[in-house]
C-alpha positions in Angstrom: 47.7 -9.9 -38.1 46.7 -13.0 -40.4 45.6 -14.6 -37.4 44.2 -11.8 -36.0 41.9 -11.4 -39.2 41.1 -15.0 -39.5 39.8 -15.1 -36.0 37.7 -11.9 -36.4 35.9 -13.6 -39.5 34.9 -16.7 -37.8 33.6 -14.5 -34.9 31.9 -12.6 -37.1 30.9 -15.7 -39.2 29.4 -17.1 -35.7 27.3 -14.0 -35.2 25.7 -14.2 -38.1 25.1 -17.7 -37.9 23.3 -17.3 -34.5 21.5 -14.3 -36.1 20.3 -16.4 -38.8 19.1 -19.0 -36.9 17.5 -16.5 -34.3 15.4 -14.9 -37.0 14.5 -18.5 -38.7 13.0 -19.4 -35.6 9.1 -19.8 -35.6 7.3 -20.1 -32.2 4.2 -22.3 -32.3 1.7 -22.7 -29.5 -0.5 -26.0 -30.3 -4.0 -25.8 -28.9 -6.0 -28.5 -27.1 -8.2 -30.5 -29.8 -11.6 -30.6 -29.8 -13.2 -34.1 -29.8 -16.7 -35.2 -31.4 -18.2 -37.0 -30.1 -17.5 -36.5 -26.4 -13.9 -37.6 -25.6 -14.0 -41.1 -24.3 -10.7 -40.6 -22.5 -7.7 -38.3 -23.0 -7.8 -38.1 -26.7 -7.6 -34.7 -27.1 -4.2 -34.1 -25.0 -2.9 -37.1 -26.6 -3.5 -35.5 -29.9 -2.1 -32.3 -28.8 0.9 -34.1 -27.7 1.3 -35.9 -30.8 0.8 -32.9 -33.2 3.4 -30.8 -31.2 6.0 -33.5 -31.0 6.1 -33.5 -34.8 5.6 -30.0 -35.3 8.8 -29.0 -33.7 12.1 -29.1 -35.5 13.3 -27.3 -39.0 13.0 -24.0 -37.5 9.7 -24.4 -35.5 9.8 -24.6 -31.5 6.7 -24.8 -29.6 6.0 -22.9 -26.7 3.7 -23.0 -23.4 1.0 -20.3 -24.0 -0.7 -18.1 -27.0 1.4 -14.9 -26.0 4.6 -16.6 -26.5 3.2 -17.6 -30.2 4.2 -16.6 -33.9 1.8 -19.1 -35.0 -1.4 -20.7 -33.3 -2.4 -24.4 -34.3 -5.6 -25.7 -33.5 -6.9 -29.0 -34.3 -10.2 -31.1 -34.4 -11.1 -34.8 -34.2 -14.4 -35.9 -35.8 -16.0 -39.5 -35.8 -18.8 -40.7 -38.2 -19.6 -44.5 -38.3 -16.4 -45.9 -38.6 -14.5 -43.2 -39.9 -12.7 -40.5 -38.7 -11.4 -36.8 -39.6 -8.4 -35.2 -38.4 -8.5 -31.3 -39.3 -6.2 -28.7 -38.2 -5.7 -25.1 -38.8 -2.5 -22.9 -38.4 -3.2 -18.7 -37.7 -0.4 -16.3 -37.1 -0.7 -14.5 -33.6 -2.4 -11.7 -36.0 -5.0 -14.1 -37.3 -4.0 -14.7 -40.4 -4.6 -18.0 -41.8 -1.4 -19.7 -43.0 -2.2 -23.1 -43.6 -4.6 -26.2 -43.4 -4.5 -29.7 -43.5 -6.7 -33.0 -42.8 -6.4 -36.6 -43.1 -9.2 -39.1 -42.9 -8.9 -42.8 -41.7 -11.3 -45.9 -40.8 -9.3 -46.8 -37.7 -7.3 -45.8 -34.4 -4.5 -48.1 -36.5 -3.9 -44.8 -38.8 -4.5 -42.1 -36.7 -0.5 -41.5 -35.7 0.4 -41.7 -39.1 -2.6 -39.2 -40.0 -0.9 -37.1 -37.5 2.1 -37.4 -38.9 1.0 -36.5 -42.6 -0.9 -33.4 -41.2 1.9 -32.2 -39.2 4.0 -32.3 -42.2 1.5 -30.3 -44.4 1.2 -27.8 -41.6 4.9 -27.4 -41.4 5.6 -26.7 -45.0 2.7 -23.9 -45.1 4.2 -22.8 -41.8 7.7 -22.3 -42.6 6.9 -21.3 -46.2 4.9 -18.3 -45.0 7.7 -17.1 -42.5 10.4 -17.7 -45.3 10.9 -13.9 -45.9 11.1 -13.1 -42.5 13.5 -15.8 -41.8 15.7 -14.9 -44.8 16.3 -11.4 -44.1 19.2 -11.0 -41.3 18.8 -8.7 -38.6 21.0 -5.4 -38.7 22.3 -5.7 -35.3 22.8 -8.8 -33.1 19.4 -10.3 -32.0 18.4 -9.5 -28.5 18.2 -12.8 -26.2 14.6 -13.9 -25.8 13.6 -13.5 -22.0 14.2 -16.8 -20.3 10.8 -16.7 -18.4 8.9 -16.1 -21.5 10.7 -18.2 -24.2 10.3 -22.4 -23.5 12.3 -24.8 -25.0 10.9 -27.5 -27.5 9.8 -30.7 -26.5 12.9 -32.5 -27.5 14.9 -30.0 -25.7 13.3 -30.4 -22.2 15.6 -32.5 -20.1 17.0 -32.6 -16.9 20.4 -31.2 -16.4 23.0 -33.7 -14.5 23.6 -32.4 -11.1 26.5 -29.6 -10.7 29.7 -30.2 -9.0 28.4 -28.0 -6.2 25.3 -30.2 -5.8 25.5 -33.1 -3.2 23.7 -36.3 -3.8 22.9 -38.1 -0.7 24.9 -41.4 -0.4 22.1 -43.6 0.5 22.8 -47.2 2.2 19.7 -48.3 0.8 16.8 -47.0 -1.6 14.5 -47.0 1.3 11.6 -49.6 1.9 9.4 -49.8 -1.3 5.9 -50.9 -1.5 4.4 -53.7 -3.9 3.2 -52.3 -7.0 -0.4 -50.5 -6.7 -2.7 -51.0 -9.6 -3.6 -47.6 -11.2 -2.2 -43.7 -10.7 -2.2 -42.7 -7.5 -2.3 -38.5 -6.8 -2.0 -38.0 -3.5 -0.8 -38.7 0.0 -0.9 -38.0 3.5 0.4 -38.8 7.0 0.0 -38.0 10.6 3.0 -39.4 12.6 1.9 -43.1 12.4 3.2 -45.5 9.8 -0.3 -45.5 8.5 -1.2 -43.3 5.6 -3.9 -42.5 3.2 -3.7 -42.2 -0.5 -6.0 -40.8 -3.1 -6.5 -41.6 -6.8 -9.4 -41.2 -9.3 -11.5 -43.6 -7.5 -11.3 -42.4 -3.9 -9.0 -42.5 -0.9 -7.5 -45.3 0.7 -6.1 -46.2 4.0 -2.5 -48.2 3.7 -0.7 -50.0 6.7 3.1 -50.9 6.0 4.2 -54.0 6.9 5.9 -56.9 4.8 4.0 -55.3 2.3 1.2 -52.5 2.1 -2.1 -53.8 3.7 -5.4 -51.8 2.5 -7.1 -51.6 5.4 -10.0 -49.6 4.3 -11.0 -47.3 1.6 -13.9 -44.8 0.6 -15.1 -44.6 -3.4 -16.4 -41.3 -4.7 -18.7 -40.3 -7.4 -17.4 -40.5 -10.8 -18.0 -36.8 -11.2 -15.7 -35.7 -8.2 -12.1 -35.1 -8.6 -9.5 -35.0 -5.7 -7.1 -32.2 -5.9 -5.2 -32.7 -2.6 -5.1 -35.2 0.1 -4.3 -33.8 3.9 -4.6 -35.5 7.3 -3.8 -34.2 11.2 -3.8 -36.0 14.1 -4.2 -38.2 16.1 -6.0 -36.1 18.7 -6.5 -37.5 22.4 -9.1 -40.1 21.6 -7.3 -41.3 18.7 -9.1 -39.8 16.1 -7.2 -38.7 13.0 -8.8 -35.9 10.6 -8.4 -36.4 6.9 -9.0 -33.2 4.6 -9.9 -34.0 1.0 -10.1 -31.2 -1.7 -12.4 -32.4 -4.0 -13.5 -30.7 -7.3 -17.1 -31.7 -8.3 -18.0 -30.4 -11.8 -16.2 -26.8 -11.8 -16.9 -26.2 -8.1 -15.1 -27.1 -5.1 -16.9 -29.4 -2.6 -14.6 -30.5 -0.1 -15.1 -33.3 2.5 -13.7 -34.4 6.1 -13.3 -37.6 7.0 -12.7 -38.9 10.9 -10.6 -42.2 11.0 -10.9 -44.2 14.1 -10.8 -47.8 14.5 -9.7 -48.2 11.0 -12.9 -46.9 9.8 -13.3 -43.5 7.8 -16.6 -41.8 8.6 -17.9 -38.5 6.9 -17.5 -35.4 9.4 -18.1 -32.7 7.0 -19.1 -32.5 3.4 -20.0 -30.0 0.4 -17.4 -27.5 2.1 -16.5 -24.5 -0.2 -12.7 -24.7 0.8 -9.3 -25.9 -0.6 -7.6 -27.5 2.4 -3.7 -27.8 3.0 -2.1 -28.9 6.1 1.4 -26.9 6.9 4.1 -27.0 9.5 4.7 -23.2 9.1 8.5 -22.3 10.4 8.9 -25.8 10.8 6.6 -26.1 13.8 3.4 -27.8 14.6 1.0 -28.8 11.7 -1.9 -26.8 11.1 -4.7 -26.8 8.9 -5.3 -24.0 6.0 -8.2 -23.0 3.7 -8.6 -20.8 0.8 -11.7 -20.0 -1.5 -12.2 -20.7 -5.1 -13.8 -17.8 -6.7 -16.2 -17.1 -9.8 -13.6 -16.0 -11.9 -10.4 -16.4 -9.9 -9.1 -20.0 -9.1 -7.6 -19.1 -5.7 -9.5 -16.1 -4.3 -8.8 -14.2 -1.4 -6.3 -14.7 1.5 -5.4 -18.1 3.0 -6.6 -18.6 6.3 -5.8 -20.6 9.6 -8.6 -23.2 9.5 -10.7 -25.1 12.6 -13.4 -27.6 12.8 -16.6 -26.3 14.4 -19.8 -27.9 14.4 -19.4 -29.9 11.3 -18.4 -26.7 9.7 -15.1 -24.9 9.2 -14.1 -21.5 11.3 -11.7 -18.9 9.6 -8.9 -17.1 10.9 -5.5 -15.7 11.0 -5.2 -14.5 7.1 -2.1 -14.9 5.3 -2.0 -12.5 2.3 -0.6 -14.0 -0.5 2.0 -12.9 -2.7 2.2 -13.2 -6.5 2.1 -16.8 -7.5 1.1 -17.9 -4.1 -1.7 -20.1 -3.3 -3.2 -22.4 -0.5 -1.1 -25.3 -2.2 2.2 -23.8 -3.0 3.6 -22.0 -0.2 5.2 -22.2 3.3 7.0 -20.0 5.9 10.4 -20.1 7.4 12.5 -18.0 9.4 16.4 -16.8 9.2 18.4 -17.0 12.5 17.5 -13.4 13.8 13.7 -14.4 13.5 12.8 -12.8 10.5 9.7 -14.2 8.6 10.1 -15.3 5.0 7.4 -16.9 2.7 8.5 -19.5 -0.1 6.4 -20.8 -3.1 6.8 -21.6 -6.8 6.3 -19.4 -9.6 3.6 -20.7 -12.6 6.7 -21.9 -14.4 8.0 -23.6 -11.6 10.8 -21.3 -10.2 11.2 -21.5 -6.3 10.9 -17.8 -5.3 11.3 -16.5 -1.6 9.2 -13.1 -0.6 9.8 -10.8 2.5 7.2 -10.4 4.9 6.4 -7.4 3.1 5.6 -9.2 -0.1 9.0 -8.2 -1.9 10.7 -10.8 -4.2 14.1 -11.3 -2.5 15.2 -14.6 -4.5 14.6 -16.5 -7.4 16.1 -20.1 -8.6 17.9 -20.6 -11.7 16.6 -23.5 -12.2 12.8 -25.2 -11.9 11.7 -27.4 -9.1 8.1 -28.6 -8.4 6.2 -30.1 -11.2 3.1 -31.6 -10.9 0.6 -33.5 -13.0 -2.8 -33.1 -11.1 -4.8 -30.3 -12.6 -8.0 -28.9 -12.7 -10.2 -27.2 -15.5 -12.9 -24.4 -15.3 -14.6 -23.0 -18.0 -12.8 -19.6 -19.5 -15.4 -17.6 -21.8 -13.1 -14.4 -21.3 -10.2 -16.2 -23.0 -11.5 -18.8 -25.0 -11.0 -17.0 -28.3 -7.2 -16.3 -27.4 -6.6 -20.0 -26.3 -8.1 -21.8 -28.8 -10.0 -23.9 -25.9 -13.1 -23.5 -23.8 -11.4 -24.1 -20.4 -8.3 -23.2 -18.7 -6.0 -25.7 -17.2 -4.8 -24.9 -13.5 -2.2 -27.6 -11.9 -2.1 -28.2 -8.2 1.8 -27.4 -7.2 4.0 -29.6 -5.1 4.4 -29.2 -1.4 7.1 -26.9 0.2 8.0 -28.3 3.6 9.9 -26.8 6.5 11.5 -29.0 8.6 12.3 -28.4 12.4 15.7 -27.2 11.7 14.4 -24.6 9.3 15.6 -25.9 6.1 13.3 -26.2 2.9 12.5 -29.5 1.3 11.1 -29.3 -2.6 10.7 -32.0 -5.0 12.2 -31.5 -8.7 10.2 -33.5 -11.4 11.4 -33.5 -14.7 11.2 -35.4 -17.7 10.8 -35.6 -21.7 7.7 -34.0 -21.9 6.5 -30.5 -20.3 4.8 -28.3 -22.6 2.2 -25.7 -21.2 -1.0 -27.9 -20.3 0.7 -31.3 -21.4 3.1 -32.8 -18.9 4.7 -36.0 -18.4 7.4 -36.4 -15.8 9.5 -39.3 -16.0 12.1 -38.6 -13.1 12.9 -36.9 -9.5 14.6 -35.9 -6.6 13.7 -34.1 -3.3 16.0 -31.1 -2.9 16.9 -29.7 0.8 17.7 -26.0 1.0 19.1 -23.7 3.6 18.6 -19.7 4.0 22.0 -17.7 4.2 20.6 -14.6 4.6 20.1 -13.7 0.9 19.4 -16.6 -1.4 18.5 -20.3 -0.7 21.6 -22.8 -1.2 21.5 -26.5 -1.8 22.9 -28.8 1.1 21.7 -32.0 -0.4 19.4 -34.2 -2.6 18.4 -37.6 -2.9 19.3 -40.0 -5.5 17.3 -39.3 -8.7 14.6 -41.8 -9.2 13.1 -43.1 -12.6 9.3 -42.2 -11.6 7.4 -39.3 -11.4 6.6 -37.9 -7.9 3.0 -37.4 -7.8 2.9 -36.0 -4.2 5.0 -36.6 -0.8 4.7 -36.4 3.0 7.4 -35.4 5.9 6.7 -37.2 9.1 9.0 -35.5 11.5 8.5 -38.0 14.3 10.5 -40.8 12.4 12.6 -38.0 9.7 11.2 -40.1 7.3 9.9 -39.0 3.9 6.8 -40.9 2.5 7.1 -40.6 -1.4 4.3 -41.4 -4.1 5.5 -42.2 -6.8 3.9 -43.0 -10.6 5.9 -46.0 -11.8 3.6 -46.2 -15.0 1.4 -43.6 -16.5 -2.2 -44.7 -17.8 -2.2 -45.8 -22.0 -4.6 -47.3 -24.3 -3.3 -50.6 -23.3 -3.1 -50.4 -19.1 -4.3 -48.6 -16.0 -0.7 -47.8 -14.8 0.8 -48.7 -11.6 2.0 -46.7 -8.5 4.4 -47.7 -5.4 5.0 -45.9 -2.1 8.6 -45.5 -0.8 9.7 -44.6 2.9 13.1 -42.9 3.0 14.8 -41.5 5.8 16.8 -38.0 5.8 18.6 -38.3 9.1 
């Protein structure tokens, strides 16, 4: 009897402690900083990240969107002469001011300590304002928050060790690895030969593997243009390869098509208002697809099969996209009976499978994909709610369907993933097979301690061409990338 009473008291104490912890948790959204004069680098995102990491803790967790938050924190960084002023304000979700803080300094050397002081002041004000609610225990056990809404704090965003059911490929070697390429590359495309093209913030570059990577030719784009995606098809009967470059020019899509022949890249068409992606649906022949960007919608309408005619693009065979799917993050596969399915990623990174009628059939329990490539557009409608004049949209990783009907997806993870702030630091490529009701993991590559920016599958050689970022851009360096060739059969 005594043992039962003791056990009951321990259980009751645990439940009360858990309820108290749940009640005392304050969810905070850190909005993107405004920088004046205009940002000369990535300072607004850096300040957002620094404040988020220092504000988290002591009952405060950071979340991805304002809709999830109890508190919204916005900040500004202003320079005048040699002086800077760092200002921040915290408001409740209802708009009530909870606290303000500011710090001034004379150089960048004291900026990080200033962020720490500002976060300390705000944290004290926020916790004080929420104390009455935190002190009161709920009458009944708190309802568990929905997993698809509440995000872990920055410190909690870590990759899980492979479960016993996961099979890590036993690779005799790490594959062929290139020399370090200066800069952070974002895209790679292949077409069945050993050559491939890559993209960075300057333009596109043709490389030829050998003892090391040899730069064959390149095209430099204007600074105002940002490459969102890179794809290629060919070679044609005459040896020509077509390279499709999806380009954001300010806030509009202005894509280009290049012809690669005799180691020379020539423009076939430019100022094309479509986003491109080459996909091998059902593990068959590679096809070119296109989608428009709308005035308000980032991905507008159906995805179409595309062909090149008279320096333009002809669209046919539309595919209606289910929720979350767009030109960059989908592929099609069939089961053994020939029934068609569509695989895609949700906005939060979960792998989804839809029926041919658009019904969601399966959703992964872990997150996959993960990309740091993004574009921004003016968001007048939600500017006041989101505390920023722009919305950010990430270009998700490719989903590959092999000739066996299996599905390849990357899984980037890392130490910092918070809404629009992402810094992945390790990855694996995972192979799935459909069993009729769900995707089952068959194997995964050994984890690499780099971020996978993009990849391409070469069915002729059964190789993955993996574009890895070995070092991110920093205040003192330009970063570095490598290319890895890895056989999967």
